[in-house]
C-alpha positions as CSV (number, residue, x, y, z in Angstrom):
1,M,95.0,98.5,96.0
2,I,92.5,95.7,95.7
3,A,92.0,93.9,92.5
4,R,88.6,92.5,91.8
5,N,88.2,89.1,90.1
6,N,86.2,90.5,87.3
7,L,88.3,89.4,84.3
8,K,86.1,88.9,81.3
9,I,87.1,87.2,78.0
10,E,85.3,87.7,74.8
11,T,86.1,85.9,71.5
12,N,85.2,87.3,68.1
13,L,85.6,86.6,64.4
14,F,88.3,89.3,64.0
15,G,91.0,86.9,65.2
16,F,91.5,87.7,68.9
17,N,90.3,87.1,72.4
18,Q,89.6,90.4,74.2
19,L,90.4,90.4,77.9
20,S,88.9,93.2,80.1
21,W,89.3,93.9,83.8
22,S,89.2,96.7,86.3
23,V,91.1,97.5,89.5
24,D,89.7,99.1,92.7
25,G,91.9,101.5,94.5
26,D,94.9,103.7,93.8
27,V,96.3,102.7,90.4
28,D,99.3,105.0,90.9
29,Y,101.1,102.0,92.5
30,I,100.7,99.8,89.4
31,D,103.6,99.8,87.0
32,H,102.2,97.2,84.6
33,F,100.2,94.1,84.2
34,R,101.5,90.6,83.4
35,I,99.2,88.4,81.4
36,Y,99.7,84.7,81.5
37,A,98.0,81.9,79.6
38,S,97.7,78.2,80.5
39,S,96.7,75.5,78.0
40,D,97.5,71.8,77.7
41,G,99.4,71.9,81.0
42,I,101.7,74.8,79.9
43,F,101.7,78.0,81.9
44,C,103.6,81.0,80.3
45,L,103.8,84.7,80.2
46,I,102.2,86.0,77.0
47,A,102.3,89.8,77.4
48,T,103.0,92.7,79.6
49,I,101.1,95.9,79.3
50,H,101.4,99.3,80.9
51,P,98.3,101.2,82.1
52,H,97.3,104.0,79.8
53,V,95.8,106.2,82.6
54,V,98.1,107.9,85.0
55,G,97.4,109.7,88.3
56,T,93.8,108.5,88.7
57,S,92.3,106.6,91.5
58,G,89.1,104.6,91.5
59,T,87.8,102.0,89.1
60,I,89.4,102.0,85.6
61,K,88.8,99.5,82.8
62,Y,91.7,97.8,81.1
63,F,91.8,95.8,77.8
64,Y,94.1,93.4,76.1
65,R,93.7,91.7,72.7
66,D,95.3,88.3,72.4
67,S,95.6,86.7,69.0
68,D,98.2,84.0,70.0
69,M,95.7,81.8,71.9
70,Y,92.7,82.6,69.7
71,G,91.3,79.6,68.0
72,R,93.2,77.1,70.1
73,L,91.2,74.0,70.8
74,G,90.3,73.1,74.4
75,K,90.5,75.2,77.5
76,T,92.7,78.2,77.9
77,T,93.0,80.0,81.3
78,Y,94.2,83.6,81.3
79,T,95.7,85.1,84.5
80,V,96.2,88.9,84.9
81,A,98.7,90.0,87.6
82,P,99.2,93.6,88.6
83,V,102.9,94.5,89.1
84,L,103.7,97.2,91.5
85,L,106.3,100.0,91.2
86,N,108.8,97.8,93.1
87,F,108.3,95.1,90.4
88,N,106.7,92.6,92.8
89,E,103.4,91.0,91.7
90,S,100.4,92.2,93.7
91,P,98.4,89.4,95.5
92,G,95.3,90.5,93.5
93,K,95.6,88.1,90.5
94,M,92.6,87.5,88.4
95,S,91.9,84.4,86.4
96,E,89.3,83.3,83.9
97,S,89.0,80.4,81.4
98,I,87.6,80.1,77.9
99,T,86.9,76.8,76.0
100,N,87.0,76.5,72.2
101,N,85.3,73.3,70.9
102,N,85.1,74.5,67.4
103,N,87.8,73.2,65.0
104,L,86.5,74.9,61.9
105,P,88.9,77.3,60.2
106,T,88.2,80.9,61.3
107,F,87.0,82.0,57.9
108,L,84.2,79.4,58.1
109,R,82.9,80.4,61.6
């Protein structure tokens, strides 16, 4: 399994940041993904998600909607780590950052 660093983050007016990524190779060895966020010098686990597609190899697109870090001022870096069936993190981590400089309330954006 080889993870590509193709993590994308899209923000919207619905109150969440949408993360999307794909993995190359056999996804049968992935148990789940850990999603971390880093902001203001704090790095923490914010979610774990299980793949919805089972028994398929090749490129599959995954999505996660994060409402916890949405609207946070400054830079937020998301890291997605595949976790294998033996519960060890795969070396194929993906990271991407988003910066919010807008401090208007979300209903005014």
